[in-house]
KOLMI-686480 format. One record per residue (C-alpha): z, x, y; chain; residue number from 0; residue in three letters. Coordinates in steps of 0.25 Angstrom, whole numbers, plus 5000, padded with zeros to 4 digits. Each point is the difference from the previous one (the first is absolute). Layout:
@Z Z, X X, Y Y, cadena A, num NUM, residuo ala;
...
REM end
This chain:
@Z 5450, X 5218, Y 5214, cadena A, num 0, residuo met;
@Z 4999, X 5003, Y 4985, cadena A, num 1, residuo lys;
@Z 4988, X 5003, Y 4992, cadena A, num 2, residuo ser;
@Z 5000, X 4999, Y 4985, cadena A, num 3, residuo lys;
@Z 4992, X 5007, Y 4989, cadena A, num 4, residuo ile;
@Z 5002, X 4995, Y 4985, cadena A, num 5, residuo glu;
@Z 4996, X 5006, Y 4987, cadena A, num 6, residuo leu;
@Z 4999, X 4993, Y 4986, cadena A, num 7, residuo asn;
@Z 5000, X 5007, Y 4988, cadena A, num 8, residuo val;
@Z 4997, X 4991, Y 4987, cadena A, num 9, residuo glu;
@Z 5006, X 5008, Y 4988, cadena A, num 10, residuo leu;
@Z 4995, X 4999, Y 4985, cadena A, num 11, residuo asp;
@Z 5011, X 4999, Y 4989, cadena A, num 12, residuo glu;
@Z 5002, X 5014, Y 5001, cadena A, num 13, residuo asn;
@Z 5002, X 5000, Y 5015, cadena A, num 14, residuo arg;
@Z 4986, X 5007, Y 5001, cadena A, num 15, residuo val;
@Z 4994, X 4996, Y 5014, cadena A, num 16, residuo pro;
@Z 4989, X 4989, Y 4997, cadena A, num 17, residuo glu;
@Z 4997, X 4995, Y 5013, cadena A, num 18, residuo lys;
@Z 5004, X 5005, Y 5015, cadena A, num 19, residuo leu;
@Z 4997, X 4991, Y 5012, cadena A, num 20, residuo thr;
@Z 5005, X 5002, Y 5015, cadena A, num 21, residuo trp;
@Z 5001, X 4991, Y 5012, cadena A, num 22, residuo ser;
@Z 5000, X 5004, Y 5015, cadena A, num 23, residuo ala;
@Z 5000, X 4988, Y 5009, cadena A, num 24, residuo gln;
@Z 4999, X 5008, Y 5013, cadena A, num 25, residuo asp;
@Z 4988, X 5007, Y 4993, cadena A, num 26, residuo gly;
@Z 4993, X 4988, Y 4994, cadena A, num 27, residuo gly;
@Z 5003, X 5004, Y 4985, cadena A, num 28, residuo val;
@Z 5003, X 4989, Y 4991, cadena A, num 29, residuo lys;
@Z 5002, X 5003, Y 4985, cadena A, num 30, residuo asn;
@Z 4990, X 5011, Y 5000, cadena A, num 31, residuo glu;
@Z 5000, X 5007, Y 4986, cadena A, num 32, residuo glu;
@Z 5001, X 5015, Y 4999, cadena A, num 33, residuo ala;
@Z 4999, X 5009, Y 4988, cadena A, num 34, residuo lys;
@Z 5011, X 5011, Y 5006, cadena A, num 35, residuo ala;
@Z 5010, X 5001, Y 5010, cadena A, num 36, residuo val;
@Z 5007, X 5012, Y 5006, cadena A, num 37, residuo met;
@Z 5013, X 4997, Y 5009, cadena A, num 38, residuo leu;
@Z 5008, X 5010, Y 5007, cadena A, num 39, residuo ser;
@Z 5013, X 4998, Y 5008, cadena A, num 40, residuo val;
@Z 5008, X 5011, Y 5007, cadena A, num 41, residuo trp;
@Z 5015, X 5000, Y 4998, cadena A, num 42, residuo asp;
@Z 5006, X 5006, Y 5012, cadena A, num 43, residuo ser;
@Z 5013, X 5001, Y 4996, cadena A, num 44, residuo asn;
@Z 4997, X 5007, Y 4987, cadena A, num 45, residuo ala;
@Z 4989, X 5008, Y 5005, cadena A, num 46, residuo gln;
@Z 4990, X 4996, Y 4988, cadena A, num 47, residuo glu;
@Z 4988, X 4991, Y 4998, cadena A, num 48, residuo thr;
@Z 5001, X 4988, Y 4991, cadena A, num 49, residuo leu;
@Z 4987, X 4996, Y 4993, cadena A, num 50, residuo arg;
@Z 4993, X 4990, Y 4992, cadena A, num 51, residuo ile;
@Z 4988, X 5003, Y 4993, cadena A, num 52, residuo asp;
@Z 4993, X 4988, Y 4992, cadena A, num 53, residuo leu;
@Z 4988, X 4998, Y 4993, cadena A, num 54, residuo trp;
@Z 4994, X 4989, Y 4991, cadena A, num 55, residuo thr;
@Z 4997, X 5004, Y 4986, cadena A, num 56, residuo lys;
@Z 4986, X 4997, Y 5002, cadena A, num 57, residuo asp;
@Z 4998, X 5009, Y 5012, cadena A, num 58, residuo met;
@Z 4988, X 5010, Y 4996, cadena A, num 59, residuo pro;
@Z 5002, X 5015, Y 5001, cadena A, num 60, residuo val;
@Z 4989, X 5002, Y 5009, cadena A, num 61, residuo asp;
@Z 5005, X 4990, Y 5010, cadena A, num 62, residuo glu;
@Z 5015, X 5006, Y 4999, cadena A, num 63, residuo met;
@Z 4993, X 5013, Y 5004, cadena A, num 64, residuo lys;
@Z 4993, X 4994, Y 5011, cadena A, num 65, residuo gln;
@Z 5014, X 4993, Y 5005, cadena A, num 66, residuo phe;
@Z 5007, X 5014, Y 5000, cadena A, num 67, residuo phe;
@Z 4989, X 5006, Y 5008, cadena A, num 68, residuo his;
@Z 5000, X 4990, Y 5010, cadena A, num 69, residuo gln;
@Z 5015, X 4999, Y 5001, cadena A, num 70, residuo thr;
@Z 5000, X 5016, Y 5002, cadena A, num 71, residuo leu;
@Z 4990, X 4998, Y 5011, cadena A, num 72, residuo val;
@Z 5007, X 4989, Y 5007, cadena A, num 73, residuo thr;
@Z 5013, X 5008, Y 4999, cadena A, num 74, residuo met;
@Z 4993, X 5012, Y 5007, cadena A, num 75, residuo ser;
@Z 4996, X 4990, Y 5011, cadena A, num 76, residuo asp;
@Z 5014, X 4994, Y 5002, cadena A, num 77, residuo thr;
@Z 5006, X 5015, Y 5000, cadena A, num 78, residuo phe;
@Z 4991, X 5002, Y 5011, cadena A, num 79, residuo met;
@Z 5003, X 4988, Y 5008, cadena A, num 80, residuo arg;
@Z 5016, X 5002, Y 4997, cadena A, num 81, residuo ala;
@Z 5001, X 5016, Y 5002, cadena A, num 82, residuo thr;
@Z 4988, X 5004, Y 5009, cadena A, num 83, residuo gln;
@Z 4999, X 5013, Y 4990, cadena A, num 84, residuo asp;
@Z 4985, X 5003, Y 5000, cadena A, num 85, residuo asp;
@Z 5003, X 5012, Y 4992, cadena A, num 86, residuo lys;
@Z 5006, X 4993, Y 4989, cadena A, num 87, residuo met;
@Z 4992, X 4988, Y 5001, cadena A, num 88, residuo thr;
@Z 4988, X 5008, Y 4997, cadena A, num 89, residuo ala;
@Z 5006, X 5007, Y 4988, cadena A, num 90, residuo thr;
@Z 5004, X 4987, Y 4995, cadena A, num 91, residuo met;
@Z 4984, X 4996, Y 5003, cadena A, num 92, residuo lys;
@Z 4996, X 5011, Y 4993, cadena A, num 93, residuo asp;
@Z 5009, X 4998, Y 4986, cadena A, num 94, residuo phe;
@Z 4993, X 4985, Y 5001, cadena A, num 95, residuo cys;
@Z 4985, X 5007, Y 5000, cadena A, num 96, residuo asp;
@Z 5005, X 5009, Y 4989, cadena A, num 97, residuo tyr;
@Z 5007, X 4987, Y 4992, cadena A, num 98, residuo phe;
@Z 4987, X 4993, Y 5001, cadena A, num 99, residuo ala;
@Z 4991, X 5011, Y 4997, cadena A, num 100, residuo glu;
@Z 5009, X 5003, Y 4987, cadena A, num 101, residuo lys;
@Z 5000, X 4985, Y 4995, cadena A, num 102, residuo leu;
@Z 4985, X 4999, Y 5004, cadena A, num 103, residuo glu;
@Z 5002, X 4989, Y 5009, cadena A, num 104, residuo leu;
@Z 4990, X 5005, Y 5011, cadena A, num 105, residuo lys;
@Z 4986, X 5001, Y 4997, cadena A, num 106, residuo lys;
@Z 4993, X 5013, Y 5005, cadena A, num 107, residuo thr;
@Z 4986, X 4998, Y 5006, cadena A, num 108, residuo asn;
REM end
């Protein structure tokens, strides 16, 4: 069995992303628009991470800050599922809280 995830990038004349769309048939997603994407792939032979980071030129900075924060939070969750390392996960979550506080992403009551 195979599953396919597809990313499409429309570029302007300077090769800057203008539009990003993605599809994942198994997930019921077809040509959904996105403003940013971060893709990491582990190269076991080279023991390094290969990355593609793209965002459209009209992505607002405030949304980019939220995107980064939410990505960091979900990376913490994934780290926990992958390693069962409670201590480091808690440290990562603390950093996520700090990050949100410094960017004033969380409202205080």
